[in-house]
C-alpha positions as semicolon CSV with decimal commas, in nm:
position;residue;x (nm);y (nm);z (nm)
1;X;2,163;-0,295;4,811
2;X;2,147;0,077;4,735
3;X;2,111;0,124;4,359
4;X;2,140;0,456;4,176
5;X;1,953;0,457;3,843
6;X;2,024;0,763;3,630
7;X;1,787;0,909;3,374
8;X;1,882;1,143;3,093
9;X;1,720;1,286;2,784
10;X;1,553;1,039;2,550
11;X;1,367;1,054;2,222
12;X;1,012;0,928;2,279
13;X;1,103;0,865;2,645
14;X;1,249;0,521;2,575
15;X;1,551;0,509;2,804
16;X;1,364;0,710;3,067
17;X;1,102;0,437;3,078
18;X;1,379;0,175;3,092
19;X;1,520;0,353;3,397
20;X;1,182;0,353;3,573
21;X;1,123;-0,013;3,492
22;X;1,471;-0,108;3,613
23;X;1,424;0,081;3,939
24;X;1,087;-0,086;3,997
25;X;1,241;-0,429;3,937
26;X;1,523;-0,357;4,182
27;X;1,263;-0,254;4,441
28;X;1,069;-0,577;4,393
29;X;1,391;-0,767;4,472
30;X;1,411;-0,583;4,803
31;X;1,686;-0,344;4,694
32;X;1,672;0,030;4,758
33;X;1,675;0,209;4,422
34;X;1,702;0,584;4,379
35;X;1,628;0,746;4,043
36;X;1,829;1,057;3,960
37;X;1,689;1,257;3,668
38;X;1,959;1,459;3,492
39;X;1,752;1,563;3,190
40;X;1,779;1,937;3,131
41;X;2,018;1,970;3,426
42;X;2,305;2,208;3,354
43;X;2,454;2,139;3,699
44;X;2,469;1,762;3,657
45;X;2,824;1,738;3,793
46;X;2,711;1,900;4,115
47;X;2,401;1,678;4,123
48;X;2,615;1,365;4,092
49;X;2,859;1,485;4,357
50;X;2,571;1,552;4,596
51;X;2,422;1,208;4,535
52;X;2,761;1,042;4,592
53;X;2,810;1,231;4,918
54;X;2,459;1,163;5,047
55;X;2,436;0,784;5,002
56;X;2,673;0,488;4,990
57;X;2,562;0,314;4,671
58;X;2,643;-0,043;4,570
59;X;2,576;0,010;4,199
60;X;2,523;0,293;3,953
61;X;2,326;0,217;3,635
62;X;2,297;0,460;3,343
63;X;2,166;0,436;2,989
64;X;2,400;0,540;2,705
65;X;2,548;0,823;2,910
66;X;2,818;0,902;3,169
67;X;3,068;0,637;3,068
68;X;3,309;0,922;2,995
69;X;3,211;1,133;3,297
70;X;3,479;1,301;3,505
71;X;3,414;1,501;3,819
72;X;3,576;1,836;3,883
73;X;3,855;1,641;4,054
74;X;3,889;1,406;3,755
75;X;3,709;1,106;3,908
76;X;3,516;0,865;3,687
77;X;3,175;0,745;3,801
78;X;3,300;0,433;3,977
79;X;3,562;0,640;4,160
80;X;3,316;0,912;4,255
81;X;3,058;0,668;4,392
82;X;3,297;0,401;4,517
83;X;3,101;0,123;4,347
84;X;3,061;-0,041;4,005
85;X;2,917;0,161;3,718
86;X;2,718;-0,017;3,446
87;X;2,621;0,156;3,119
88;X;2,361;-0,005;2,896
89;X;2,419;0,110;2,538
90;X;2,086;0,072;2,361
91;X;2,217;0,207;2,028
92;X;2,497;0,072;1,809
93;X;2,799;0,072;2,036
94;X;3,044;0,250;1,804
95;X;2,805;0,543;1,765
96;X;2,931;0,633;2,114
97;X;3,293;0,642;1,992
98;X;3,380;0,981;2,139
99;X;3,247;0,872;2,480
100;X;3,404;0,527;2,460
101;X;3,753;0,673;2,420
102;X;3,724;0,817;2,772
103;X;3,526;0,534;2,930
104;X;3,742;0,353;3,189
105;X;3,808;-0,018;3,132
106;X;3,648;-0,087;3,470
107;X;3,308;0,040;3,351
108;X;3,081;-0,251;3,262
109;X;2,915;-0,202;2,923
110;X;2,597;-0,376;2,813
111;X;2,512;-0,402;2,441
112;X;2,200;-0,512;2,253
113;X;2,372;-0,731;1,993
114;X;2,653;-0,975;2,079
115;X;2,847;-0,891;1,762
116;X;2,889;-0,538;1,899
117;X;3,128;-0,684;2,155
118;X;3,337;-0,802;1,861
119;X;3,306;-0,456;1,701
120;X;3,422;-0,292;2,022
121;X;3,724;-0,521;2,049
122;X;3,808;-0,472;1,682
123;X;3,799;-0,092;1,704
124;X;3,951;-0,035;2,049
125;X;4,163;-0,345;2,102
126;X;4,080;-0,679;2,267
127;X;3,999;-0,639;2,634
128;X;4,002;-0,256;2,632
129;X;3,641;-0,264;2,753
130;X;3,441;-0,521;2,944
131;X;3,115;-0,569;2,756
132;X;2,827;-0,814;2,778
133;X;2,524;-0,884;2,566
134;X;2,208;-0,763;2,738
135;X;1,892;-0,822;2,531
136;X;1,610;-0,575;2,576
137;X;1,365;-0,656;2,852
138;X;1,000;-0,590;2,779
139;X;0,841;-0,270;2,904
140;X;0,487;-0,239;3,033
141;X;0,277;-0,470;3,245
142;X;0,156;-0,802;3,107
143;X;-0,202;-0,788;2,989
144;X;-0,444;-1,065;3,079
145;X;-0,459;-1,310;2,790
146;X;-0,794;-1,304;2,607
147;X;-0,984;-1,631;2,661
148;X;-1,063;-1,685;2,293
149;X;-1,012;-1,537;1,951
150;X;-1,344;-1,347;1,959
151;X;-1,238;-1,163;2,275
152;X;-0,897;-1,100;2,118
153;X;-1,052;-0,934;1,811
154;X;-1,303;-0,736;2,018
155;X;-1,031;-0,594;2,242
156;X;-0,797;-0,505;1,953
157;X;-0,938;-0,270;1,690
158;X;-0,591;-0,201;1,541
159;X;-0,511;-0,472;1,285
160;X;-0,144;-0,381;1,231
161;X;0,072;-0,129;1,420
162;X;0,394;0,033;1,298
163;X;0,607;0,247;1,530
164;X;0,891;0,454;1,388
165;X;0,965;0,760;1,181
166;X;0,960;0,771;0,802
167;X;1,326;0,773;0,705
168;X;1,526;0,786;0,383
169;X;1,890;0,707;0,299
170;X;2,113;1,014;0,324
171;X;2,480;0,915;0,262
172;X;2,609;1,133;0,550
173;X;2,965;1,101;0,412
174;X;2,872;1,270;0,080
175;X;3,093;1,572;0,155
176;X;3,401;1,359;0,220
177;X;3,689;1,282;-0,012
178;X;3,628;1,060;-0,316
179;X;3,819;0,778;-0,149
180;X;3,627;0,798;0,176
181;X;3,299;0,806;-0,015
182;X;3,403;0,498;-0,212
183;X;3,496;0,313;0,107
184;X;3,168;0,389;0,282
185;X;2,953;0,326;-0,026
186;X;3,127;-0,006;-0,084
187;X;3,075;-0,115;0,277
188;X;2,706;-0,030;0,261
189;X;2,670;-0,213;-0,070
190;X;2,845;-0,517;0,079
191;X;2,621;-0,515;0,387
192;X;2,301;-0,481;0,184
193;X;2,397;-0,767;-0,047
194;X;2,359;-1,022;0,232
195;X;2,079;-1,093;0,475
196;X;2,296;-0,943;0,744
197;X;2,662;-0,856;0,784
198;X;2,784;-0,681;1,102
199;X;2,883;-0,325;1,006
200;X;3,240;-0,352;1,135
201;X;3,288;-0,671;0,932
202;X;3,168;-0,505;0,611
203;X;3,390;-0,202;0,667
204;X;3,693;-0,417;0,752
205;X;3,650;-0,615;0,430
206;X;3,651;-0,297;0,223
207;X;3,960;-0,164;0,401
208;X;4,142;-0,492;0,343
209;X;4,051;-0,480;-0,026
210;X;4,236;-0,149;-0,061
211;X;4,536;-0,266;0,139
212;X;4,457;-0,136;0,489
213;X;4,493;-0,397;0,762
214;X;4,257;-0,271;1,032
215;X;4,375;-0,542;1,271
216;X;4,693;-0,332;1,300
217;X;4,668;-0,137;1,630
218;X;4,768;0,178;1,444
219;X;4,470;0,144;1,211
220;X;4,199;-0,029;1,410
221;X;4,043;0,308;1,498
222;X;3,929;0,331;1,135
223;X;3,657;0,082;1,224
224;X;3,488;0,347;1,437
225;X;3,322;0,456;1,112
226;X;3,118;0,136;1,122
227;X;2,850;0,331;1,308
228;X;2,781;0,520;0,985
229;X;2,745;0,190;0,799
230;X;2,507;0,070;1,068
231;X;2,295;0,384;1,041
232;X;2,278;0,390;0,660
233;X;2,196;0,020;0,627
234;X;1,929;0,049;0,894
235;X;1,770;0,352;0,727
236;X;1,794;0,201;0,379
237;X;1,626;-0,120;0,488
238;X;1,356;0,052;0,687
239;X;1,278;0,278;0,390
240;X;1,251;-0,026;0,162
241;X;1,024;-0,199;0,414
242;X;0,795;0,105;0,436
243;X;0,768;0,131;0,057
244;X;0,681;-0,239;0,041
245;X;0,424;-0,184;0,316
246;X;0,265;0,099;0,118
247;X;0,243;-0,119;-0,190
248;X;0,088;-0,405;0,008
249;X;-0,203;-0,179;0,112
250;X;-0,240;-0,336;0,456
251;X;-0,478;-0,159;0,697
252;X;-0,229;0,006;0,927
253;X;-0,189;0,235;1,226
254;X;0,131;0,442;1,227
255;X;0,322;0,622;1,502
256;X;0,630;0,829;1,440
257;X;0,777;1,151;1,305
258;X;0,836;1,264;0,949
259;X;0,530;1,099;0,798
260;X;0,337;1,404;0,682
261;X;0,476;1,419;0,324
262;X;0,433;1,044;0,279
263;X;0,090;0,963;0,420
264;X;-0,059;0,978;0,071
265;X;0,121;0,650;0,002
266;X;-0,082;0,486;0,282
267;X;-0,449;0,558;0,214
268;X;-0,558;0,278;0,447
269;X;-0,348;0,409;0,737
270;X;-0,432;0,595;1,056
271;X;-0,148;0,819;1,172
272;X;-0,110;0,891;1,544
273;X;0,191;1,123;1,512
274;X;0,502;1,086;1,729
275;X;0,416;0,927;2,064
276;X;0,599;0,854;2,387
277;X;0,688;0,492;2,458
278;X;0,425;0,473;2,733
279;X;0,159;0,561;2,475
280;X;0,309;0,307;2,236
281;X;0,252;0,034;2,496
282;X;-0,112;0,140;2,519
283;X;-0,148;0,113;2,141
284;X;0,018;-0,230;2,142
285;X;-0,253;-0,344;2,382
286;X;-0,509;-0,251;2,117
287;X;-0,325;-0,422;1,831
288;X;-0,344;-0,768;1,678
289;X;-0,008;-0,747;1,497
290;X;0,290;-0,526;1,584
291;X;0,565;-0,473;1,326
292;X;0,931;-0,460;1,418
293;X;1,249;-0,399;1,222
294;X;1,579;-0,440;1,402
295;X;1,726;-0,307;1,080
296;X;2,086;-0,385;1,155
297;X;2,099;-0,577;1,483
298;X;2,094;-0,912;1,310
299;X;2,205;-1,108;1,615
300;X;2,041;-0,890;1,878
301;X;1,725;-0,720;1,990
302;X;1,487;-0,428;2,000
303;X;1,250;-0,394;2,294
304;X;0,944;-0,391;2,068
305;X;0,889;-0,768;2,017
306;X;0,907;-0,834;2,391
307;X;0,692;-0,536;2,486
308;X;0,436;-0,630;2,220
309;X;0,430;-0,984;2,361
310;X;0,350;-0,853;2,711
311;X;0,082;-0,636;2,553
312;X;-0,074;-0,946;2,399
313;X;-0,001;-0,878;2,030
314;X;0,151;-1,101;1,763
315;X;0,478;-0,976;1,612
316;X;0,620;-0,973;1,260
317;X;0,991;-0,890;1,263
318;X;1,301;-0,915;1,050
319;X;1,515;-1,218;1,127
320;X;1,752;-1,198;1,422
321;X;1,958;-1,488;1,545
322;X;1,842;-1,402;1,894
323;X;1,471;-1,401;1,810
324;X;1,513;-1,736;1,638
325;X;1,627;-1,885;1,970
326;X;1,425;-1,677;2,218
327;X;1,097;-1,737;2,038
328;X;0,958;-2,022;1,830
329;X;0,951;-1,888;1,473
330;X;0,614;-1,946;1,313
331;X;0,457;-2,019;1,651
332;X;0,555;-1,731;1,883
333;X;0,685;-1,482;1,625
334;X;0,670;-1,440;1,248
335;X;1,011;-1,361;1,097
336;X;1,090;-1,226;0,752
337;X;1,411;-1,181;0,552
338;X;1,545;-0,859;0,405
339;X;1,639;-1,026;0,078
340;X;1,275;-1,128;0,031
341;X;1,054;-0,827;0,104
342;X;0,772;-0,958;-0,120
343;X;0,773;-1,268;0,099
344;X;0,764;-1,043;0,407
345;X;0,451;-0,870;0,281
346;X;0,291;-1,205;0,200
347;X;0,365;-1,321;0,555
348;X;0,216;-1,003;0,695
349;X;-0,102;-1,027;0,488
350;X;-0,147;-1,392;0,584
351;X;-0,092;-1,323;0,955
352;X;-0,304;-1,008;0,977
353;X;-0,595;-1,183;0,803
354;X;-0,587;-1,479;1,045
355;X;-0,704;-1,356;1,389
356;X;-0,693;-1,702;1,543
357;X;-0,328;-1,748;1,449
358;X;-0,252;-1,400;1,585
359;X;-0,422;-1,488;1,913
360;X;-0,232;-1,815;1,950
361;X;0,101;-1,657;1,850
362;X;0,051;-1,370;2,095
363;X;-0,020;-1,613;2,379
364;X;0,291;-1,818;2,306
365;X;0,510;-1,506;2,285
366;X;0,367;-1,372;2,610
367;X;0,457;-1,690;2,798
368;X;0,812;-1,697;2,661
369;X;0,864;-1,329;2,740
370;X;0,740;-1,367;3,097
371;X;0,977;-1,659;3,144
372;X;1,294;-1,478;3,038
373;X;1,259;-1,124;2,902
374;X;1,127;-0,896;3,173
375;X;1,322;-0,657;3,393
376;X;1,257;-0,885;3,690
377;X;1,423;-1,175;3,505
378;X;1,716;-0,971;3,374
379;X;1,822;-0,763;3,675
380;X;2,056;-1,049;3,782
381;X;2,240;-1,006;3,450
382;X;2,311;-0,642;3,535
383;X;2,439;-0,738;3,879
384;X;2,657;-1,012;3,728
385;X;2,809;-0,759;3,486
386;X;2,895;-0,542;3,786
387;X;3,050;-0,834;3,972
388;X;2,783;-0,818;4,245
389;X;2,585;-1,100;4,408
390;X;2,282;-1,168;4,192
391;X;2,103;-1,469;4,336
């Protein structure tokens, strides 16, 4: 099959790397992928029209973008190319609200947490969009497993690796009306009071408490604001995790933006600055433990645990229902709980000080990831979402 994989702009090159990895996996199947790079292109409509005219494609795959595309003649992507269009949304789905309103029902959407399908239905109406859960595949090539713990330690001078910017809560609705501020603050408070509550659920509960039935079609659009709840809970929890990490004093390597004013809190840390995802994979290959926080995808995924597994590192992550089934907690991944950050730091200190356990955990995670969480394994799920043969 002829497959068009579309790249756009991406912070740290994440979705651009996903596009390259997807194209390579299609090629290994015997398909004929073409990668179209629209980053920085001001003539992207013309570029898409030229691609559609030049080749008869069987599938178009994009990442976060082009669901709402219309050609000069008003054609959506599937109409322009005469084939299914699949969009993988790697961020919280309702953060794309403005694009979703103009995304045709025929466009297949992939999301990284299954509860986001429920959020989409709640905010736009049941069946308005066709969406499927698509957990992150790992990126990078699998590293050869070290034969013993001594080789593991020798090859991995980084004891613990953190990737992500230093963030702080911001209450982006602070300039709104007193009522809107109360609604959003209450939803965030409700979400933070539990180990995890889907953002649209927290917001719906607050609306119901003040007499607004958001299951009413005339009011369901109010749930679009759940993306702000998602963002604030994620940032609040990451900030709390980083403060706990500073207090724990773990020897740490850090990648990410915004750290300069806060490095004094981490005297035992080495800061690498912001890095592209390809560089992050290289650093994972040098690490014994990689940290992950999904933050607010409590039933879903981030690519980091799977990529770290291919890179041969052990992973400490916040609990996700998906990780609890995809891995073997305690054996192939170490999970912590947001309502017990002291316990999280104790788990981290115990794991990082036990190289043999790290080595065994990394090996178990690598095998599980190779079995089910690579692009090669997951390309059939994309084809199934598009209604194409996927054997």
